[in-house]
Every structure is written in C-alpha cells, then in structure tokens.
C-alpha positions in Angstrom: 18.7 228.7 228.5 15.7 229.9 226.6 15.6 233.5 225.3 11.9 233.9 226.4 11.4 235.5 229.8 8.1 233.8 230.2 9.5 230.3 230.5 10.6 229.1 234.0 14.4 228.8 234.4 15.3 225.2 235.1 19.0 225.7 235.6 22.1 225.6 233.4 23.0 222.5 231.5 26.2 220.7 232.2 27.7 221.9 228.9 27.0 225.5 229.9 28.7 224.9 233.3 31.7 223.3 231.7 32.1 226.1 229.1 31.9 228.8 231.9 34.4 226.9 234.0 36.8 226.7 231.0 36.5 230.5 230.3 37.2 231.2 234.0 40.2 228.9 234.1 41.6 230.6 231.0 41.3 233.9 232.8 42.9 232.6 236.0 45.8 231.3 233.9 46.3 234.8 232.3 46.7 236.4 235.8 48.8 233.7 237.3 46.2 232.0 239.5 45.6 228.2 239.5 42.7 226.4 238.0 39.2 226.3 239.5 38.0 222.9 240.8 34.6 222.2 239.2 32.1 220.2 241.2 30.1 217.7 239.4 26.5 218.6 240.0 25.4 215.0 239.5 27.6 213.7 242.3 27.6 216.5 244.8 24.6 218.0 246.5 24.5 221.4 248.2 24.6 219.8 251.6 27.7 217.8 250.7 30.0 220.9 250.3 33.0 220.8 252.6 34.7 223.9 254.1 37.2 223.9 251.2 34.3 224.3 248.6 32.4 227.0 250.4 32.1 230.2 248.4 34.7 232.8 249.2 33.5 236.0 250.8 35.2 239.1 249.5 36.5 241.7 251.9 38.2 244.9 251.0 40.9 244.3 253.5 42.2 241.5 251.2 42.6 238.6 253.6 42.2 234.8 253.7 38.9 232.9 254.2 37.9 233.0 257.8 38.0 230.1 260.2 35.3 229.9 262.9 37.1 231.7 265.7 35.0 234.8 265.8 37.9 237.2 264.9 38.6 236.5 261.3 35.4 236.9 259.3 34.8 237.9 255.7 38.4 237.5 254.5 39.3 237.5 250.9 41.4 234.7 249.5 42.7 236.6 246.5 41.9 239.7 244.6 40.9 239.3 240.9 43.3 240.7 238.4 46.3 240.8 240.7 49.4 238.8 239.7 49.8 236.8 242.9 47.5 235.0 245.2 47.6 236.3 248.8 48.6 233.3 251.0 49.6 234.5 254.4 51.0 231.9 256.8 47.7 231.8 258.7 44.6 233.9 259.4 45.5 237.5 259.5 45.1 239.4 262.8 46.2 238.5 266.4 47.4 234.9 266.8 46.5 235.0 270.5 43.0 236.2 271.4 42.7 237.4 275.0 39.4 237.9 276.9 37.9 241.4 277.0 38.5 241.7 280.7 42.3 241.4 280.4 44.5 244.3 281.5 47.1 246.2 279.3 49.9 244.3 281.1 48.5 241.0 279.7 48.9 242.3 276.2 52.3 243.6 276.9 53.3 240.2 278.2 52.5 238.6 274.8 55.4 240.6 273.4 57.7 240.9 276.4 57.5 237.3 277.3 58.8 235.4 280.4 61.6 234.0 278.2 62.8 237.5 277.5 62.7 238.3 281.3 64.6 235.1 282.0 67.2 236.1 279.5 67.6 239.5 281.1 67.9 237.9 284.5 70.5 235.5 283.3 72.8 238.2 281.7 72.3 240.5 284.7 73.3 237.8 287.1 76.3 236.9 285.0 77.5 240.5 284.9 76.8 241.0 288.7 78.9 238.0 289.7 81.7 239.0 287.4 81.8 242.5 288.9 81.7 241.1 292.4 84.5 238.7 291.6 86.7 241.2 289.7 86.1 244.2 291.9 85.1 243.0 295.4 86.0 246.3 297.1 83.6 248.2 294.9 80.7 245.7 295.1 80.3 244.9 298.8 76.5 244.6 298.9 75.3 241.0 298.8 73.8 240.1 295.5 70.6 238.0 295.1 69.5 236.9 291.6 66.2 238.7 290.7 63.1 236.7 290.2 60.8 237.1 287.2 58.3 239.0 289.4 61.0 241.3 290.8 62.3 242.0 287.3 58.7 242.9 286.2 58.4 245.3 289.2 61.8 246.9 288.2 60.8 247.4 284.6 57.4 248.7 285.7 59.0 251.4 287.9 61.3 252.3 284.9 58.2 252.9 282.8 56.5 254.9 285.6 59.5 257.2 285.8 58.9 258.2 282.2 55.4 259.4 283.2 56.2 260.9 286.6 59.4 262.7 285.8 61.7 263.8 288.7 65.2 265.4 288.7 67.0 262.2 289.8 66.3 258.5 290.6 66.6 258.9 294.4 63.9 261.5 294.4 61.3 258.8 293.8 62.0 257.3 297.2 62.2 260.7 298.9 60.1 261.1 302.2 59.8 264.8 301.7 56.1 265.6 301.6 56.6 267.8 298.5 58.4 265.1 296.5 57.1 261.9 298.0 55.7 259.2 295.8 54.8 256.4 298.2 54.1 253.8 295.5 57.8 253.4 294.6 58.8 252.4 298.2 55.9 250.0 298.4 57.0 248.1 295.2 60.7 248.0 295.8 63.3 249.4 298.1 65.6 252.1 296.8 68.8 250.2 297.4 67.6 247.1 295.6 66.4 249.1 292.6 69.8 250.9 292.4 71.6 247.5 292.6 69.6 246.0 289.8 70.1 249.2 287.7 73.9 248.9 288.3 74.1 245.4 287.0 71.4 245.1 284.5 72.7 243.6 281.2 71.3 242.3 277.9 74.3 240.4 276.6 77.4 238.5 277.6 80.0 241.3 277.6 82.8 238.7 277.8 82.0 237.6 274.3 81.5 241.0 272.7 83.4 241.3 269.3 85.9 244.2 269.3 86.2 246.9 266.6 87.9 245.4 263.6 86.4 242.0 264.1 84.2 240.9 261.2 81.4 240.2 263.7 81.7 243.5 265.4 78.4 245.3 265.9 77.6 248.6 267.6 74.3 247.1 268.7 75.8 244.0 270.3 74.7 244.9 273.9 71.0 244.9 272.9 71.0 242.9 269.7 69.9 239.6 271.3 67.2 241.3 273.2 65.9 243.1 270.1 65.9 239.8 268.1 63.8 238.1 270.8 61.4 241.0 271.0 60.9 241.2 267.2 60.3 237.5 267.1 57.5 238.0 269.5 56.1 240.8 267.3 56.1 238.5 264.3 54.6 235.5 266.2 51.7 237.5 267.8 50.2 239.1 264.7 49.8 238.1 261.1 49.4 241.3 259.0 46.9 241.9 256.3 48.0 242.3 252.7 48.9 246.0 252.6 52.2 246.9 254.4 54.4 249.9 254.5 58.2 250.2 254.9 59.6 253.4 256.2 62.1 255.0 258.6 61.3 256.0 262.2 63.2 258.5 264.4 63.4 257.8 268.1 64.2 261.1 269.9 67.7 261.2 271.4 70.2 264.0 271.9 72.8 262.2 274.1 76.2 260.9 273.0 75.9 258.1 270.5 78.1 257.3 267.5 75.2 256.5 265.2 72.9 259.4 266.3 71.2 260.9 263.2 70.3 264.5 262.3 67.5 264.8 259.8 66.4 268.5 259.5 63.4 267.8 257.4 61.8 265.5 260.0 59.6 266.5 262.9 62.1 264.7 265.2 65.4 266.1 264.0 67.8 264.3 266.4 67.6 260.7 267.3 68.1 257.1 266.5 66.9 256.0 263.1 65.1 252.7 262.7 63.7 250.9 259.7 60.3 249.4 260.2 57.6 247.5 258.4 54.0 248.0 259.5 50.5 247.0 258.5 48.5 249.8 256.8 45.2 249.0 258.5 46.3 249.1 262.1 49.8 250.4 262.1 51.1 247.3 263.8 54.9 247.0 263.5 56.0 243.5 262.5 59.7 244.2 262.5 62.0 247.1 263.2 65.8 247.5 263.0 68.2 250.1 264.3 70.3 251.8 261.7 73.8 251.9 263.3 75.4 254.1 260.6 78.1 253.6 258.1 80.4 250.5 258.4 84.0 251.6 258.9 83.1 255.1 257.6 82.1 253.8 254.2 78.6 254.5 252.8 76.6 251.4 252.1 75.6 251.0 248.4 72.2 249.5 247.7 71.1 250.2 251.3 67.5 251.0 250.4 67.1 247.7 248.6 68.6 245.7 251.4 66.4 247.4 254.0 63.2 246.5 252.2 64.2 242.9 251.5 65.5 242.5 255.1 62.2 243.9 256.5 59.9 241.5 254.5 62.2 238.6 255.3 62.4 239.2 259.1 58.7 240.0 259.2 58.0 236.6 257.7 55.9 238.0 254.8 58.2 237.1 251.9 56.7 234.9 249.2 53.1 235.2 250.4 51.7 237.8 247.9 51.9 240.9 250.1 51.8 244.4 248.8 54.6 246.8 250.0 54.3 250.5 249.9 57.2 252.9 250.4 58.5 256.4 249.8 61.0 257.7 247.1 64.0 256.8 249.2 63.4 253.1 248.6 61.6 253.0 245.2 63.6 251.8 242.3 62.9 249.6 239.2 65.5 247.1 240.3 63.9 246.6 243.7 60.4 246.3 242.4 61.3 243.8 239.7 63.3 241.7 242.2 60.4 241.7 244.7 57.9 240.7 242.0 59.9 238.0 240.3 61.7 236.4 243.3 59.7 237.3 246.4 56.1 237.0 245.1 55.6 240.5 246.4 54.0 243.5 244.7 55.4 247.0 245.4 54.2 250.6 245.0 55.9 253.9 245.9 56.6 257.5 245.0 59.8 258.0 242.9 62.5 260.6 242.6 62.9 262.4 239.3 66.6 261.5 239.1 66.2 257.8 239.9 68.2 255.6 237.6 66.6 253.1 235.1 63.4 255.1 234.7 62.3 256.6 231.3 63.8 260.1 230.9 60.8 261.4 228.9 58.6 260.7 231.9 60.9 261.5 234.8 60.8 265.3 234.6 58.8 268.0 236.3 56.4 268.4 233.4 56.0 265.1 231.7 54.5 265.1 228.2 50.8 264.5 228.2 50.3 265.4 231.8 48.4 268.7 232.2 47.1 268.7 235.8 48.5 267.4 239.0 47.3 263.8 239.6 47.1 262.9 236.0 49.0 259.9 234.6 50.5 259.2 231.2 
C-alpha cells in the first residue's frame, strides 16, 4: 500500500494478506487457539461465503455464533487472549422456545415432565398396593391408580397450600364460611387427596439399602426423583460462559439427621445444597443435597469434589467455561486441575491460610499493596 494519502486504495496484495494471516496464526498458537482458515481471494467471491466463513460478531456475554432462530444473536465464539475456546454443546440459552402466550405451568412442565409424573405414579401405586396387601385392616378404602392429570391436580393443591396457609390440611375443605376455600373441593375431594398423600412415594422402598451397606444413602427416597429433575434442568438450558458454584440453604427446622446450622448465613437452619448457576440469569443447572458426614467421618477434599461434580453433572466440563467461587472452594490444586484436565478456567476469593499459596502474599498486609483493591 502506498504511503501517500492522495492515491486511491486498491486493496491489499496477496503477499500482505498472507503475512497478516501468518502473524494472526502465530498469535492464536500462543494462546492455544487453532489456526485461521485463509480464503483465497482469487477463488472466492464475497457472495460465495458459507455460514462457516461469516465474520464472528463479538458479544460481551461470551457465547457461540448465533443460528437463525431469533433467540441467539450476536454470540461470541471465543474471547481473544483466553487460554481456551468456549465451545458449549449448543447455542446458549433455552433449548425449547415457547410462544409468548404460554402460561407459567407450560414452563414448569418443561422441567417437571410427564416422565417424572409417570415415575411418581408408578412408585406411589407400588407402595399403595404393598400397604393394602400387607395391612388390609388399616387400608380398607379402595385404591385407584392416579392419572397424570390427577397427579398434576394433587401437586397443584400442594403448591397452593404453601401460598394459602391454614392450620391443617382438612381446613382446606372446610365448609365453614370463615375458613372455606371452595377451589380445593372443586379440584379434588378431600378423601382422595388424603389417600394420595398417604401413599405418595418417590422410590421403591423394598430395594432401599440399609445402613452399613456400601450403597446406603440418606437421600435414597428422593434420589431418583432429583436425578430426573436435574437432568431436565440440564437439557432445557445451555448456560453462557460465566458460571458460579456456591452453597444454598433451604430453610428447615424439623427433625433431620443432616440438617445444618450456619450462624453466619441469613438462613441459619436448613438443608444445605451445592449448586452451579449461570451468572447472567441465575439459572441453576445442577444442585445436590449435602447429606452430612459419611459414618461420622469428615470428608477430605470435599470442596474440590463438589466443584468437579457440579461441572460434570451440569454437562459443562471440557467446554471452556469460567467458574467463579468463594474462598471455601478456592485452592491452587483445584484451579490447576480444572485448567489442565477439564478445559475450565476458575476464579475465586481465597483464605489467608490456604495451603500451597505464597506465604509472602497470603497475609493481611501483603508487601507492595497499599490500598484495598490493589494487586501485587
């Protein structure tokens, strides 16, 4: 290209294009990204570009190139300077796009599928028949296997009871003008509701491992149901690049062997769960109940296992995701392992007494740091 600004620019020569491509490929090799495919200008015209050769549109969310579905536009294929390419298993965002006129129950059904309902009906029917067979004098009411629609109605009433709270279940079917809620009796008779509530089950109790068995689990009664539900969570949404792993407390003060007390948390008593969520929307891709120590022995390396289990079960391992966490999880061993073996970057706060960190930095007043927020 001429140095004079008065001359008309006729384009770059092929040698200049080749040299620029070589410099770009050298840079990609330095940061671990594959080579650039150079298009021969003599053989390809602008109108001959395929979708694969279209320029990539950068988006700060850090996602893949969009496909023409109206929901995934301006996605970024990779971020320059990062060690790994972001290659999620598909376009990020919802995998099922519903019409705008759909009701909340339609979105709920994407996660709580008919397959889950059929499973609940199967185990409830199994348990009911067992109880009627083993204890006929205590189970004299005739039993009819619930349908999917009836089970939906039952669960809907359970959710409604959490909004319209009354002193006991029978009060919802009361005919007293001061307590009456006519909707409940229109949806389901009281005796039928109580019968389903009596028999409802989420597992085969006859196959439950007993304490001392290597396969024993405190969560056996709900484990299969939770696995099916978390599978739906994974299948219905592909998260963007930035994810967070943290603990969640579900309020609970009843009797439970693995109930946790955490005085520093807003919810001090409850059931602790591990969860991985997308930073942009807060969508939870996977969660797992912490059932406490195994045989009374504290688990070593628990924090590392939690993070690895979360990214594996959320199906984001090996795809270039970025995981953020607090100082409970952060450690050099975990970060190195995620980077080298899981193609995953990590970032987190760190405790001063964490092992394997430089002692001259891990102190309240590191050398060279004058003000809060400065880095060495």
